[in-house]
C-alpha positions as CSV (number, residue, x, y, z in Angstrom):
1,M,0.0,0.0,0.0
2,T,1.4,3.4,-1.0
3,F,0.2,6.9,-0.5
4,Y,0.6,9.7,-3.0
5,S,3.0,12.4,-1.7
6,K,0.5,15.1,-2.6
7,L,-2.3,13.3,-0.8
8,Y,-5.7,15.0,-1.3
9,C,-7.6,15.5,2.0
10,D,-10.6,17.5,3.1
11,E,-10.4,20.0,5.9
12,N,-11.4,17.5,8.6
13,I,-8.8,14.9,7.6
14,Q,-6.0,17.4,6.9
15,K,-5.7,18.3,10.6
16,K,-5.0,14.6,11.5
17,K,-3.5,13.2,8.3
18,K,-0.4,11.6,9.7
19,K,-2.4,10.0,12.6
20,I,-5.0,8.6,10.1
21,I,-2.3,7.2,7.8
22,R,-0.7,5.5,10.8
23,K,-4.0,4.0,11.8
24,I,-4.6,2.8,8.3
25,R,-1.2,1.1,8.2
26,R,-1.8,-0.6,11.6
27,N,-5.3,-1.7,10.6
28,A,-6.9,0.3,13.4
29,G,-10.6,1.0,13.2
30,Q,-11.9,4.4,12.2
31,L,-15.4,5.5,11.8
32,S,-15.6,8.3,9.3
33,V,-12.7,8.0,6.9
34,Y,-13.1,7.2,3.2
35,V,-10.2,6.2,0.9
36,I,-9.8,7.3,-2.7
37,A,-7.5,4.9,-4.5
38,L,-6.5,4.3,-8.1
39,S,-8.7,1.6,-9.6
40,E,-7.3,-1.7,-10.7
41,G,-9.9,-1.9,-13.4
42,S,-11.0,0.5,-16.1
43,D,-12.4,3.1,-13.7
44,L,-10.3,6.0,-12.5
45,F,-11.0,5.7,-8.8
46,D,-12.3,3.4,-6.1
47,I,-13.9,5.1,-3.2
48,F,-14.5,3.0,-0.1
49,H,-14.8,3.1,3.6
50,V,-11.5,2.5,5.4
51,G,-13.1,-0.5,7.2
52,M,-12.8,-2.4,3.9
53,L,-9.0,-2.5,4.5
54,K,-9.5,-4.6,7.6
55,Q,-10.9,-7.5,5.6
56,K,-8.5,-10.4,5.4
57,Y,-8.7,-10.9,1.6
58,F,-8.7,-7.2,0.6
59,P,-5.8,-6.7,-1.9
60,K,-3.7,-4.1,-0.1
61,E,-0.3,-4.7,-1.7
62,Q,-1.1,-3.0,-5.0
63,L,-3.2,-0.2,-3.5
64,H,-2.3,3.4,-4.5
65,I,-4.1,5.8,-2.2
66,I,-4.4,9.3,-3.6
67,G,-7.0,10.8,-1.2
68,L,-8.7,10.7,2.2
69,A,-12.1,12.2,3.0
70,S,-14.4,12.4,6.0
71,S,-17.5,11.4,4.1
72,Y,-18.5,9.7,0.9
73,E,-19.8,13.0,-0.5
74,M,-16.6,14.8,0.2
75,A,-14.6,11.9,-1.4
76,V,-16.6,12.4,-4.6
77,K,-15.9,16.1,-4.5
78,L,-12.2,15.4,-4.0
79,A,-12.1,13.0,-6.9
80,A,-13.6,15.6,-9.2
81,R,-11.1,18.1,-8.0
82,M,-8.2,15.7,-8.6
83,V,-9.3,15.2,-12.2
84,T,-9.6,18.9,-12.9
85,D,-6.3,19.7,-11.2
86,F,-4.6,17.0,-13.2
87,F,-6.1,18.2,-16.5
88,A,-4.9,21.8,-15.7
89,V,-1.3,20.6,-15.1
90,Y,-0.9,17.9,-17.8
91,G,-3.6,18.8,-20.4
92,T,-4.9,15.2,-20.7
93,W,-7.7,13.1,-19.3
94,Q,-5.5,10.0,-19.1
95,F,-5.3,10.4,-15.3
96,K,-4.3,6.9,-14.1
97,E,-1.7,6.1,-16.7
98,K,0.1,9.5,-16.4
99,L,-0.1,9.5,-12.6
100,L,1.5,6.1,-12.2
101,V,4.2,6.7,-14.8
102,L,5.1,10.4,-14.5
103,E,4.7,10.7,-10.8
104,E,6.3,7.4,-9.8
105,A,8.9,9.1,-7.5
106,K,6.1,10.8,-5.6
107,W,4.6,7.6,-4.1
108,R,5.5,6.9,-0.4
109,S,5.0,4.1,1.9
110,F,5.0,6.4,5.0
């Protein structure tokens, strides 16, 4: 599991970002945290509650987390902001491919 170095977070998460990341790494329970990760399939993102990571068979090894949010609605807003920010910088909608290749050095394991 890796985290994007420019991790997108809403206001509530930003205040406690390091603590939340530490809890995610240690499989500690959290009530109101949603993860935005790059999708393994054809979609751009997967948005899910952090509790999904506690499941034994959840594939965590290849997970690239690019955002954390305090609610599902905020996660959707952050995902939209990510795409528009990315388009403004790179001028393309090929978000996932460019992010993994061009930004490879910016992924951290914390």
